[in-house]
N, C-alpha and C positions, 0 to 999 in steps of 0.2 A: 104026314108029308110036310105040314107047316112047321112042325117041330124040327124035322131034319133040315128043312131049308134054313131055319134060324141058326142051326148049329154051324152052317158053312159061311155065315156072314161075320164080318168083323165089326166090332164096336169100339168106340172111343173109351180109353181107360179112364178118362176124367169123369165120364158120365155113365160108368159101368152099371151102377145099381139102378139109376133112373131108366136106362135103356132096357134092362131086363124086365122091370115092372111093366114098361110100355109094351113089351113083346107079349107078356102074359095076358095083358088086357086085350091086345089085338087078337090073340089066339082065342080068347074067351068069346069075343064077339064075331069070330069067324072071318076076320080080315086078313086071310092068308096072302092073297096077292099083293095087297098094299104093304103088308109087313115085309114081303120079299123086296119090294122096291125100296122100302126104307132101309133095309139092311144092305142092299146094294150100294145105297148112297153112303151109308156109314163105312162100308168096306173100302169105298173109294178114298176115304180120308187117309188110309194107311197108318192109322195110329195104333191098331191092334187087331187081333183075329181070334176066332174060336177054333179049337181042335175038335176031333171026333169025340173026345171024352167030355166035352162041355166046359173045359177050363180055358180061361183066357191066357193067351201067350203074352210075354213081356213086349213092350213096344220097341220099335227099332231105335238104336242109339242115334242121337243127333249127328248131323254132319260135322266134320272137323272144322274148327274155325280157321280162317285164312292166316297164313304165317305173318308174323309181325314185320313191319317195314324195316329194311336194313338201316343201320346207323351209318352216317357219313364216315368216310375213311379219315383217319387222322392226317394232318399235314405232314408231308415228307420232311420239309425243312423246319427245324425248330425256330421259334421266334427270335429275332435279333436282340442281342443284349443292349441295354441303354448305353449311350456314349460315355466313355470314361471321363472326358473333360466336361465339367458343368458349363452351362451357357454363361457367356460373359455378362457381367452386370452392366446396365446402361451407364453412360458417362454421367457424372454429376452435373447438375444444371449450372449454367453460367451465373456468375454473381457480379453485377446484376444480370438478369436474363437478357439474351440478345434478341432484339427485335429488328429484323432487316427491313429497311425501307423498300419501296417499290422497285428502285433501280438496282437492288442487290438481290442475290440469290443465296439462300441458306444452304451452303455446301456441307457444313458440319455443325454440330450443336453449338459451338462457340465461334463460328466463322461465317462472316458475310462476305460474299465475293461480288466485286463490281460487275455489272452486266451492261456491256456497251450497247449504245442505241442501235447500231447496225444489226445486231443479232435480234433485237426485239422487233425489228421490221417496221419501226415507226419513229417519228420524232416526238419526244416527250414535250409536254407543255412547258414553255418558258425557256428551254435550252436550244436555241437555234444558232447562236453565234458565240465566238470566243475571241479573247484578246490575250496576248502574252508578252512578257518582257523577260529577257535573259541577260544576266551579267556574265561577261566573259573575262577570264583572267588568263591571258595567253602569252606564249613566248614564240618568237619567230626565228627562223634560221634559213639561210640561203647559200647554195653552193656558189663559189666564185666571189666571195666577199673578203678574201684575205687582202688587206690593204698595205701590209708591211711585213718584212722579213728581217729579224734581228740576227745578224751573222757574226761569228767570231773571226771571220776573214776580213782583213782590212782592205782588200782589193777584190771584192766579189763582182761578178758580172752575170748577165743572163744570156751570154752567147752560147752557141751550140757546143763549144768545146770547154765550157767552164763547169765547175762543181760548186754547189752552194751548200753550206752547213749552217743551220740556224733554226730558229723557232718562228713559225708564221703567227701573225697577229690578225685575228679574225674578228669581224663584226658579229658579236653574239650578244644580243640584248637580254636584259632581265625581263621578268614577267611584267605585263602591263594590262590595264583594264580596257575592255571594249563592251559592246552591247549588241543584242539582236532583239528586234521587236517584230510583232506580226499580228494579223487578224485573220479569222476564219469564219466561214458561214456554211452551215449544214443545210444543204438543199433538200427539197422534198422528194426529188427523184432518186429513189433507191438509196437514200442517205449518203450521197456523195458529198464530200466537203471541198470547198474552194478556199484556198488560203494564200496569203501573200506575206512574205517576210523580207526584212532588210537587216543586214549585218554590217556593222561598221567597226573598224579597228584602226586607230591612228597612233603612231608612236614615233618619237624622235630621239633615239638614244645617241649618246656620244661616247667616244672611245679615245684612248691616248696610249701612245707607245714611245718609249725613250731608250736609246742605246746607251749602255753603260760604258765605262772606260775600257778600251780594248775591243769594243764592238762597233759595228756600223749598222745603220738601218737602211734597208733597200726599199725605196718607195715603189711598190708594185703597181700602183695606179698611175705612175708616170711613164712616159715613153722611155724605152730602154736603149735607144740607139746611141746614147752618150754615157751609158753606165752610171746613172746618177746615184748618189748616196745622200743620206740626211742624218741629222742628229736626233730628231723627234718628229712625231706626226700626231695630229689631231683630226679625228674623223667624226662625221655626223651622218646618220642614216635616217632620212625622213621617209616614213612608210605610211601610205594612205591606202586603206583597203575598204572597198564598198562592194557588196554583193546583194542583188535583188532577185528574189524568186517568186514565181506564181505557180502554184501546184494544185492538182486535182487528185484527191485520194479517197479511199474508203476503208473503214475498219471491218474486219470479219474474224470469226473464231477459227483457229487452227487446232483446237483441242479444248480440254476442259478448263485449263488455266492459261492458255497461250492464245493471243490474238495478234494478227499482223495488219499492217496498213501499207499496201503498195501505193505509190504516188508517182506522178509524172507531170512535167510542166516546162516552163520557160525560165531561163536564167540570163541575167545580164551582170557583168562584173567589170569593175574598174580598179586597177592596182597601179598606183604611181609610186615610184621610188626615186629618191635623190640621195646619192652617196657622194658626199663632198669630203675631200681629205686635204688638209693643209700640211705640207712638209716644211720643216724649218731647217735653215742652214744647209742648203742643198749644194753639193759639189758635183761637177761633171768631169769626165775623163775624155782623153782623146783629142785634146786641143779645142774642145767646144768653148765658144765664147758667148756670154761671159762664163768663166770657169766656176763661179759661185753665185748663188742667189740667196738673198735673205729668206725668202719663202716662195714656194710655188703651190698654188691651189689646183687640185684636180677636181673638175666638176663633171659628174656623171649622172645623167638623167635617163631613167628607164620607165617608159609609160606603156601600160597595157589596157586594152579594152576588148571584151569578148561577149558574144551573144550566141545562145544555142539551147540545146535540150538538156534537161536535168531529170533523171529517173532515180528511184530508190525504193526502199522498203523500211518501215519502222516496225519493230517488234517489242512485245511486252509479255513477260511471264509474271502472272499475278499471284500474290499471296493473299492472306486474310486481311480484312479491315482496310482495304484500299491500298496496301503496300504491294510493290512489285519491282522487278528489274526490267530495265529497258535497254535496247540495243538498236541503233539506227545506222543505216548505211546508204550512201548516195554517190552518184557519179554523174559527171557532165562532160559533154563534148562541145566545145565552143569554137565558132569562127572567130579568129583573133587578129588583132593588128597591134604590132609593137612599133614604138617610135623611140629612138635613142639619140642622145646628144652628148658628146664628150669633148672636153677642152682642158688645156693647161694654161693658167694665167699666172704671170709673175706678180710680185708685190707692187710694181708700178702700174699694173693694169695691162701690160702688153701680153699678147697671146703667144705662148711659146709653141704650142702645137694644138691641133684640133682635128677631131674626126667628125665630119659633117653628119647631118641628120640621116639616120638610117630607118627606113620604113620596111617592115616585114609583115607580110600577111600569111597566116597559116591556121592550122587547127590545133587547139590546145586542149588536152584532157585534164580533168581534176577529179580527185577522190576525197571523200570525207566519211568519217566514222565517229560514233559517239556511243557511250554506254554509261549506265549509272543506276541510281535508286530513285524511285518515284512513289509519292503518296497522292491519292486523289479521293475526293468525297463529294457527295451531293447533299445539299441542305435546303431548308426552307421549302419543304414539300417538293423537292427535286426541281425547283425552278432555277437553281444556281449550282454551279460546278466549280470546284477549286482543286488545282493540282500544283504540287511543289516537287521539283526534282533537282538532283545534284549529281554531277558525273564528270567524265573525262571525254575530251574530243580531240581528234586529230584530222588535219586537212593537209593535202599536198596538191600543189599546182605545178604541173610539169613545165620545164623549159621557160621559166619566168625571167631569169637573168640573161639578157641578150647583149650585155656590154662586151666590148672588145678591148684588146690590149696590144700596144705596139711593142714588139720584141725585136732587139737587134740581132742580125744574122752574123755580124763580124764586128767586134769592137775596134779592130785595127783601122777601120775606115773612119777617117776623121770628118765629122760633120757631113756625112753622106747619108741622107735619108733613104736613098735608093736601096741601101743594104738592110733595110728593116722589113718586117712582115707583120701583118695584122692577124691576131689570133682571137677567135671567138669560140668560147666553150659555154654553151647555154647551161644554166644551173637551175635546179628545182627549188621551189619555195615551199617551206613547211610552216604550219602553225599548229601548236598543241597547247593544251592546258585544261583548266577547270571551268565549269559552267554551272550556274544556279538559275533555275527557270521557275517562274510563277505564271500559271495560266488560269484564267477566270472565264467561265461560260455562263451565259444568261439567255 
């Protein structure tokens, strides 16, 4: 029984021989039941078994190993090819290397750009005020300054039914020097700047006109009620120009290289003009007595004063190393008062005719523009500032010439002033020319 029981139990193949010996020993000592328990335990391992013939069967094959992990899918899109154009080489260093001071910004490897105080949001140490001086080289022109007409007709008149053929002689001065000075202070409140400027331009040009043989000179500044003619004329234009401005403005950036400065303030202007013309060998028609005069001087005074508001904007397009283009524009609207006096005086001092004082109060507009090239720089640890500019400017003052002219209505009326009329055609005053400006900040 014990032997048959042993045949039905399984043993481990690894310890087959040792297990068989142990079974025989246990059978020899009569340990059947214990051997059965041991064989049951060995059978439970499942590593092998005995058949009825007493031979050991082969062990069960091991379980299949787990399948290998799947490999990741290849990318659908192939990798991009490298760019065809190689990267640009860095620009060569400046010679000598550029070192931008604190008030400049390194915009490019070899470019330092000025950086206005208003953008920095503070006032730098040492630069709170500025002074400037500007040299003006201007030419002036005004409508209604034709003082003579040289005609080929020997009997010209200015009556309504006459025709004149000739060339007018105008007061057109050459260029002359003037100046403009100013001072500015940059306030601590949001970097607003308060500035005051004074422009002055005085000029006294002279002119001369002479009638050739077969020509006559018509004195346009004389009363025309007796159809006067002359042989020659000498004219002088005394021009005094003074303009005073007080402005409040602020710089700010409108782009990477462009900044603007709007400003507004008060303007006061005084423009005095004396246009005196002496006509030589004057002849009168229509029975006027005396029929001739050695000379007659026409005195014409036109005085202007105005006060009002001035507004404008200054712009600058900046380049490298402090260079830039500037363009400024301003306009003013002034309460104005004109005072004119006109008279004709003979060589002996007697007054031939006179137009009494005329006072006119009105509103007068003015417009000014300027453009040019500017260079600026900071030095001495940004404590000082220097700017030099040169450009072109133009000013126009509307309705400045308020002088009148006496024109005859009918030359057939002898010595009758009632047949004359007073003509007033206001003319605009223009100034244009060159300017050179030096500004120093501290």
